[in-house]
C-alpha angles and dihedrals in degrees: 000000000000112000113197121195129191120202138135091287091053089049089058087048091054092050091051092044093052094048097046094044095046090048089063095054098079091059091052092046091049093050092048094045098044101028085221122134094167111149095016116122117221091202092052092052093046091052090044093053092049090051094046091047089053089051087051090053090047089051089053091050095051095036096242108159092191092055092045096050098039096047094044090054093044092051089053092048092048091048088056088056092047091050091053093046091051092044091053096040095051097032094240 
């Protein structure tokens, strides 16, 4: 069973998680608003999503709520970018 702890170290984790996740939102908003993915690398985003998903799994394993939440949200945001890159690249 997942045991989640919250202490001062996890509070630092939440601060970092909020900042790094929120920093990604403007890119997603720009892609959605402009439908432009010019200059964005599909391979980079695929590797990024795999890495972030692994951090999510690691967060589950160690019971870090900040890692779980931030990485789950970031995977979703990055998948939106990937979807738009694929849609544009293959004219879907």
